[in-house]
C-alpha positions in Angstrom: 0.0 0.0 0.0 1.2 3.5 -0.7 0.2 6.8 0.9 -0.8 9.6 -1.4 -0.4 13.3 -0.8 -3.7 13.6 0.9 -2.6 11.0 3.5 -5.0 8.3 2.2 -3.8 4.8 1.6 -3.7 4.1 -2.1 -4.0 0.8 -3.9 -1.0 -1.5 -3.9 1.3 -1.0 -6.9 0.7 -3.9 -9.2 3.6 -5.6 -11.1 4.0 -8.5 -13.4 5.6 -11.2 -11.2 6.6 -13.3 -14.2 8.4 -10.4 -15.9 10.0 -9.4 -12.6 11.4 -12.9 -12.1 12.7 -12.9 -15.7 14.6 -9.7 -14.9 15.9 -11.1 -11.7 17.2 -14.2 -13.5 19.1 -12.0 -15.9 20.7 -10.0 -13.1 21.8 -13.2 -11.3 23.0 -14.6 -14.6 25.2 -11.6 -15.3 26.4 -10.7 -11.9 26.3 -14.0 -9.9 24.6 -14.4 -6.5 26.7 -12.0 -4.5 27.2 -9.5 -7.3 23.4 -9.2 -7.6 22.8 -6.6 -4.8 19.4 -6.0 -3.5 19.5 -2.5 -5.0 20.5 -3.9 -8.4 17.8 -6.6 -8.3 14.9 -4.3 -7.3 16.0 -1.7 -9.9 15.9 -4.3 -12.6 12.6 -5.7 -11.4 11.1 -2.3 -11.1 9.8 -3.0 -7.6 10.5 -2.0 -4.0 12.5 -4.3 -1.7 9.3 -4.7 0.4 7.4 -5.9 -2.7 10.2 -8.2 -3.6 10.3 -9.9 -0.2 6.5 -10.1 -0.2 6.4 -11.8 -3.7 9.5 -13.9 -3.7 10.8 -14.2 -0.2 14.4 -13.4 0.6 17.3 -13.1 -1.8 18.2 -16.8 -1.7 14.6 -17.8 -2.3 14.5 -15.4 -5.2 17.6 -17.0 -6.6 16.1 -20.5 -6.3 13.1 -19.3 -8.3 15.4 -17.7 -10.8 17.4 -20.9 -11.2 14.1 -22.8 -11.8 13.2 -20.4 -14.5 16.7 -20.7 -16.0 16.3 -24.5 -16.0 12.9 -24.4 -17.7 14.0 -21.6 -20.1 17.5 -21.0 -21.3 18.8 -24.3 -20.0 15.9 -26.4 -21.4 18.1 -27.6 -24.2 19.4 -30.3 -21.8 16.0 -31.9 -21.5 15.5 -31.8 -25.3 19.0 -33.2 -25.9 18.2 -36.3 -23.7 15.5 -37.2 -26.2 17.9 -37.5 -29.1 17.9 -41.1 -30.5 21.6 -41.8 -30.1 24.1 -41.1 -27.3 26.3 -39.1 -29.8 23.2 -37.1 -30.7 22.6 -36.4 -27.0 26.2 -35.2 -26.5 26.2 -33.1 -29.7 22.9 -31.4 -28.7 24.1 -30.7 -25.2 27.3 -29.0 -26.3 25.6 -27.2 -29.2 22.9 -26.0 -26.7 25.5 -24.8 -24.3 27.4 -22.9 -27.0 24.1 -21.3 -28.3 22.8 -20.4 -24.8 26.1 -19.0 -23.4 26.8 -16.8 -26.3 23.4 -15.4 -27.1 23.8 -11.7 -28.0 20.7 -10.5 -26.0 21.6 -12.4 -22.8 24.5 -12.5 -20.4 27.3 -14.8 -21.5 28.2 -17.9 -19.6 25.9 -20.1 -17.5 23.9 -19.1 -14.4 24.4 -22.6 -13.0 28.2 -22.4 -13.3 29.0 -18.8 -12.4 26.1 -18.0 -10.0 28.1 -18.7 -6.8 31.7 -19.1 -7.8 32.8 -16.3 -5.6 30.2 -16.7 -2.9 31.3 -16.2 0.7 30.2 -18.4 3.6 26.8 -16.5 3.6 26.3 -17.9 0.1 27.0 -21.5 1.1 23.3 -22.4 0.6 23.5 -21.1 -3.0 26.8 -22.9 -3.7 25.3 -26.1 -2.5 22.2 -25.5 -4.5 24.2 -25.0 -7.7 26.4 -28.0 -7.0 23.3 -30.1 -6.7 21.9 -28.6 -9.9 25.0 -29.4 -11.8 25.2 -32.9 -10.4 21.6 -33.5 -11.2 22.2 -32.6 -14.8 25.2 -35.0 -14.9 23.1 -37.8 -13.4 20.4 -37.4 -16.0 23.0 -37.6 -18.8 24.5 -40.7 -17.1 21.1 -42.4 -17.0 20.6 -41.7 -20.7 24.1 -43.1 -21.5 23.4 -46.2 -19.4 20.3 -46.7 -21.6 22.5 -46.3 -24.7 24.9 -49.0 -23.3 21.9 -51.3 -22.6 20.5 -50.7 -26.1 23.9 -51.4 -27.8 24.2 -47.7 -28.9 27.4 -47.5 -26.9 30.1 -50.2 -26.5 29.4 -52.6 -23.6 32.5 -51.6 -21.7 31.6 -47.9 -21.7 31.5 -46.3 -18.3 28.3 -44.1 -18.6 29.1 -42.1 -15.5 32.6 -41.2 -16.7 31.2 -40.3 -20.2 28.5 -38.2 -18.7 31.1 -36.4 -16.5 33.2 -35.8 -19.6 30.3 -34.2 -21.6 29.0 -32.1 -18.7 32.5 -30.9 -17.8 33.0 -29.9 -21.4 29.7 -28.0 -21.3 30.6 -26.2 -18.1 34.0 -25.3 -19.6 32.4 -23.9 -22.7 30.2 -21.7 -20.4 33.3 -20.4 -18.6 35.0 -19.7 -21.9 31.9 -17.9 -23.2 31.8 -15.7 -20.1 35.5 -14.8 -20.8 34.6 -13.6 -24.2 35.5 -16.5 -26.5 33.3 -16.4 -29.6 30.5 -18.8 -30.6 32.3 -20.2 -33.7 35.4 -21.0 -31.8 33.5 -22.7 -29.0 31.5 -24.7 -31.5 34.7 -25.9 -33.2 36.0 -27.0 -29.8 32.8 -28.9 -29.1 33.0 -30.7 -32.4 36.6 -31.6 -31.9 35.9 -33.0 -28.4 33.4 -35.5 -29.9 35.5 -36.7 -32.8 36.7 -39.8 -30.8 33.2 -40.7 -29.6 33.0 -44.4 -28.7 31.0 -46.2 -31.3 29.3 -49.6 -30.9 
């Protein structure tokens, strides 16, 4: 509620919560958890701190919601990649999706899930743990898909699906870090293609 000049209580200022969360996600993506100050967040979201707390909870809860949005939006390529018919197709789609998402001109470069809490202090431990779990969950989903590929004969029977999944996701995270450092899309795509040239074939 806001008080107008006559001293009467006015109507609460309305805002688009979905749009505000999108803007918060972009701030976290660009600046990381600690770099995204309350002032920077509320300015980008065009709301007061009081409204932010009322709508989203504290900063860590806002970050959790922003990460969910990132997973369902910019990072949704992972879920799509897992539907590819072959393990090589899965790996190719994951790396191509990473390159595309981390170098998009209209968005921050890099990956929210990789850089979000790299420099977080002890107060950001919850966010560090959240992002570690987020990355490990992605790796586990890839491992399960590669295990299926082994069972189906799409990968050699002696393939270690866990090791292969860790290889692909580590490449993806490395691409994200390089993108945040300014390495261009074409160079990153070439690197991704080179990394898959010795893919194990059945």
